[in-house]
C-alpha angles and dihedrals in degrees: 000000000000090000090059091052091049091049091050091050091049092051103037105021098081091043091056091048092048091048090052092049091048093047101044105025110019092161089065091058096038092054090063100033114032100184121076088209092061090046091054094044091049091048092052104036111018110020096155091050092050091047091049091048092051090047092048092046092056101037106039108085113247096009093123091056106032104020127246120328126204094288091052092047089050090053091051092048090052089051090050090050090052089052092051092046092050093050102038104022096108096052096086093044092051097045093110093055093062093056090055092063095056 
C-alpha cells in the first residue's frame, strides 16, 4: 500500500504543483518558459524536469541574464532523472513477471 502512495505522488505530485504555479502565479512560470506549448508539453511528459527548470531559473544567480550555469544544469538533470524514475522505476522490480508469460 505505501508503494502505491509513493508512485501516485511521483506521477501526480509535480503536476499538481505546476498547476498551482500556473493558476496562482503564472508570471513565475512564464518568466522561465515563455511558450505555452512548452509549458503544456512539460506538464504532460516531463513535469519534474519542468519544475526543476523553473526552480533553477529563479534560484541560480544570473540565470535570467546568462542562462543556466553548471548548478542549474545539475538541478535540471536531477529533475529529468526523477521523471525517468517515476516512469520506468517498476521495470526492474517486475522483471520476473514477464518471464512467466512466455
